[in-house]
N, C-alpha and C positions, 0 to 999 in steps of 0.2 A: 333372364339368366343366360339363355343361349346367345343372345345378342352380345352380351358382355364377353362371353367366352370367344365368340367369333372375332370381336374387336381385339382381344388379347392375342389370339392366334395371328391375326394380321400384323399387329405390332411386332410380335416375335419374329415373323417371317421377314419383315422389313429390317429389323435389327440384325438378323442373321445375314441378309444380303449386304448390309452396310459393313458388317464385320469381315465378310469375305472380300469385299472391295478394298477395305483398308489393309487387309492382310496382303492382297496382291500388290498394293502400292508400296508397302514396306519391303516386300520381296524385290520389287523393281528398284527401289532406292538402294537396297543393300548391294544389288548387282552393280549399280552405277558407282557406289562408293568403292567397291572392290576394284572396278575398272580404273577409276581415278587414282586410287592408291598405287596401283601398278604403274600407271602413267607417271606419277610423281617420282616413283623410285627410278624409272628409266631416265627421267630428266635429271635427277640428282646424280646418277652415274655419269651422264653426259657432261654435266658441269664439273664433276670431279676430274674427268679426263681432260677437260679443257683448261683447267687451272694450271698456271705456270708453276713449275717446280722451283723451289728455292735453290736448287743445285744447277749451276750452269753446265751447258754441254762442254765436252772436251775442247771443241773448236773455240768456244768463247772464253775459256779459262786462260788467265795470264800465267806464264810459267813462273815457278817459284823463284825467289831472288838469287838462289845459288846457281842458276843456269847461266 
């Protein structure tokens, strides 16, 4: 009976260590996801600022016909 209890305790400790390891991995992955999400937002902002405006600058505009 004591052998069986000892085996169960060993299995429990192994499972506890595995859960702790998995929890650490999930935490690290969440940090990486947060970092990448921020990076994507920065890239989106840069792309928006690089996009050409549909309105031409004043120098490029042709004068209206009544000039």
